[in-house]
N, C-alpha and C positions, 0 to 999 in steps of 0.2 A: 504494500500500500504506500503511495507517495505521501511525503510529509507536507502536502499542500493543504490549504484550507478546504478545498473541495474533498480531498481524501479524508480529512478529519471528519467532515460532515457525513460522508458516506459510512465511515467506521461507526460513528455515533448512531446512525440510522440502523445499521446491521446489528449492532449490540442491543439496541432497543427491541428489534424484532426477536433476536435470540432470547434475551432475558424475558420479554413479554410472553413468548411462546412457552418457555419453561415454567413461568409462574402460573400461566393459564392451565397447563397440564396439572401442576401441583394443586391448583384450586379445584379442578375437577376430581382429583383423587380424594382430597379432604372432604369435598361435598359428598362423594360416594360413600366414604367411611361414615360420615355423620348420618346420611340417609339410611344406610343399612343398619346402623346401630339403633336408630330411632324406630325403624320398621320392625326389627326383630324383638327389641326389648319392650315394645308397646303392644305386642301381640296378645290376644285374649287367651290363647291356649298355651301360654308359656309354662314350661315345667318349672318345678321348684329349684332344680339344679341350675337351669339357665337363668332363673330370676336372681339367684344369688350371684351368678357371674355378672349379670347386668348391674347389680348393685356395687360391684367392685371390679370394673374392667381394668385389666392389665395386659401387657404384651403377651403373657402366657395364656390368658383366658380368652383373648379377643378372637381367636381363630374360629370359635364356635359360631360366630355371626355369619360365616359363609357356608355353614353346613347345608342350609336349605337349597343353596344354589349349586355348590360344588360337591356336596356329599362328603365321603370319607377322605377325599384328597384335599379338603379345605386347609387342613393343618400344614400339609407339605407346601402348597402354593403360598400360604401365608408366610411360612418360614423363608421361602425363596424371596418373597417381597421384602421381608425384613432384612435379609442379607444384602439385597441390592440397595436398599436405603442406607444401610450401614456403610457399604462400600462407597456410595456417593458422598456421604458426609466425611468419611475418612480421606478420600481423594481431595475434596475441597480443602480440608484442614492441612493436608500435606502440601498442596500447592501454596497455600497461604504462608506456611512455615518456610517454604523454599524462597518465596519472594522476600520475606522478612530477613532471612539469613543472608542471602546473596545480594539482594538489592539494597536493603537499608543498612544492615549491620556490616556488609562487605566481608562476610566470613567466607574465605576461599577454601574450598576442599574439593576432593574428587566427587564426581557425580554420584557414584554408588554409595559413598560414605554419607553425602548429604541426604540422599533419598532414604538411606537406612535410618539416619538420625531423626529426620522429620517424621517418618512413618512410625518409629518406635515411640516418639513423643506423643503422637496422635493415638496410638493403639494401646500402649502399655497401661495407662491408668484404668481404662475400662476393662482390660483383660485381667488385671490384678483384682479388681472389685468383683468381676464375674467368677473368678476362681475361688476367692475367699467367701463372698456372700451368696454365691449361687444366683439363681434367676431372680429371687426377691431383692437381692442386693443390686443387681443390674437395673431393676425397675426403679428402686429408690435413687440410684445414680442418675437416671434420666430425669427424674423430678428435680433433683438438686441442680443438675446442669441447666435445666430450663429456667430455674429461679436465678441462677448466676447470669445467664444470658439476658434475662429480662432486666436484671440489675445493671448490666453493662451496656444495654442498648442505647441509652441517651448519649453516651460518650463516643459511639460510632455513628449514630444517625444524625445528630445535630451538626457535627463537623462536615459530614457528607452533604447535607442540605445547604449549609452555608457555602461550602466550597463550590458546589455545582451551580449555585445561584449568584456567585460573585463575578462581576465584570473584571475585577482586578486579577482573578485567578483563571477564568475561562475565556475572557474576551467575548467575541461574538458567538461563542459556543455555549454561553450560559443558558440556564433554563428560562423559558418564557414566563411572563407574569402569571399566566394561568397555571403552569406547572408549579411555580413557586408557591402560589396560594394553596393549591390542592395538596401538595406534598407537605407543607407546613401544618395544615389542618390535620391531615392524617397522622403525621409524625407526632405532633403534640398530643393528639388524642390517644395514640398508642402508648406514649410515655406516661401520660396521666393515668391511664388504666393500670399500667404496670406498677406505678408508684402507689396507687390506691390499694391494689390487691396485696402488694408486699407489706404495706403498712397495716392494713386490716388483718392480714394473716398473722403478723407478729403480735399484734394486740390481742387477737383471739387466742393464740397460743399462750400468751402471758396470763390471760385470765383463766384458761382451762387447765393449765399444767398442774402437776402435783408437787411442785417445789415449795419449799418454805417461803413465807412472805418476805423474809430478809433476802433470800436469793432472788426473788422477783424484783425487789427494789434495786438491788445491785445491777441486775441485768438491764433494767429500765434506765438506770443512771448512765450506763455505758452505751446502750443502743440508741436511745432517743436523741442524744447529741450527734451521734453518727448519722442518723436519719436526717436531722436538720442540716448537717454539713453536706450530705449527699444532695438534698433538694437545692441548697444554695449553690452548690457546684454546677448543677444542671442549669439553674437560672443564669449564673455567670457565663457559662458556656454559650447560652442562647443569645445573650445581649452583648457579649464581648465583641469589640470592633477590631477587625484585622485590616490594617492599612498596607500590608506588604504586597507589593505588586509582583506577580510571577508571570503575567502575560504582558508582553510588550507589543503593542499594536503599531501600525504605521503612523506616520505623522498625521495628527488629527487636523492640522491646518490644510491638508489636502483632501477635500471631500471625495474626489474621484478615487483616490487611492484607498480610502477607507471603504467606500462602496464596493470597489472591486475585490478587496480582501474578503468582505462579508459574503460576496457572491461566489467566491472560490475561483476568481480569475487569476491566471498565472502572471499577467502583466497589468500594471495599473494603467499605463498609457503606452503609446508606441515609443515614446522616448523616456518613459519613467523608469523607476527602479524595478528590479526583478522581484516578483512575488511568487516564485516557484515554490518556495518553502514558507511555512507558517512562521511568524515571529516566535522567538523563544528566548529564554534567559540563558546567557552564555555560561553562567556558573552552575546551571542545572543540566547542561547538555551532555555532560560526560558521566552522569550517574550510572553505574553498572546495573544492568537488569539481568534477571535469571536467563540462562541460555535455554 
């Protein structure tokens, strides 16, 4: 792909199509899971065994939902689906670790060593928990990992929204005003829901646990200031102004040159400067990326 403005626009469009298609398929799968669960668990002739399973659905017991459609092979097909889902998540985490190690931290090592290290970091924790705690331990690990991810979500989502909506970072490739408004509404809504459920879950646990009152008081004294700090950090991250310019556009005194760059033209005028390559920061041009 050429490093021209038009090439960048084409890449953004193809990435949008690819990610949108993947998210749409994931939406259909989640919709199917919820529909099947609701249909099976709300049936009138549900057996007492299946009713108990519906009351406490886990990865081990969810395969019975497909018995009416797939019969005895439902558990095997469900296991294959879980394996594929796990592989997809592991590969994503491995690639992320590879980019961090080689691109950001500049850790140089042989490919097989880097791949082995990143894969071990991604797989080892869940493997240890599964061996020690069994299937129930793996289920609890998924719940804990989901809580940690929801806790960390604002620190990944807010910078992404600010970065992609900033003219000083993206230049003419920044999000449109409609995308900015919709993405911020959705992002803040998701963050608000996560903070609400994390807070209410902790308060509910604090009320219903069997610890002595003194222990609850000490836990509250430690956790509530941390929760307040977390909320203040999210607010600070949201309203923090970033004036560092990483996208250097053409001379804004030349309207024709600016218009040609935004339209992806390779030349601003017949006698103007060469616009074959998009403007870039010279101090960022030599950052090593994963091979």
